[in-house]
N, C-alpha and C positions, 0 to 999 in steps of 0.2 A: 509518416502516415498523412499528419494534417495536410503539407500541401497535394498529398493525392486526393485526396478529401473535396478541396477547395477546389482542384483542379474539373473534376467528377460534378462539384455543384456547378461550375460557371461554363464549362464544355455542352452538356444537354441541352441547357436555355440557347447556348452560343450558334447553338448547330442548328434548331429548334427554326432560331431568328434569319441568319442564313437561310434558310431552306425557304423560309416565307419568304423575303425576300428578293430572291433567283424566283420563283413562281411570280412572284407580281411584273418583275420585270420581262421574264416569259408570257407573260397573260396582256403587258401592254405591248409589247414588239406583236407579239401573234394581233392585237387590235387595232394596231399604226400600220402593217401591212394590210390586215385585211381592207382597210381604208382608203392607202395605197391603190389595191386592186380595185376594187370600186369608184375611186376618181376615175382608175383610164379607162376604167369598161363605159363609167356615165359622158368620160369626152369622147371617145370613140364615138355614142350612140349620137352623140349632138351633132357629129360630124357628117 
């Protein structure tokens, strides 16, 4: 019973932390992709 309560206590914050990290990474990758596209478009417009 002690192990179960410990697991339940640690798993929920751990899952939330993992989700938060994943969403942050996803947001960063989306932003970098958008910036990359913006750079390409800008370079094309310059030429």
